[in-house]
C-alpha positions, 0 to 999 in steps of 0.5 A: 500500500502506498503512503498516499493511499494510506493517507487518503483512507485516513482522510475518508474517515473524516471527509466524504468521498464526494467532497474529495472528488469535487475538490479534485474535479473527478467523480466520486467513484474515482476516489473509491478506486484510489482508496481501494488500490484499484487505480491511482490518481492521475497527475492532475488529481495528485496535485489537487490532493496535495494542494487541498489535503496535503497528500504529497503527489510523490507518495502515490508511487509510480503510475501503472495501468492494470492489465 
């Protein structure tokens, strides 16, 4: 588990996924996929997570697509 994912899960304990999604300009299911580890945020969303919630973009590790 990446540190970014761990911090996002902690954030979702106190903030609704819908609110996080709105601040990152994505749909709520995307936030759920990030928290589950199925996907990682795109670079733009990582910047928004860093800016709005202090979850550094570098904490998500390298982006890889599932095959």
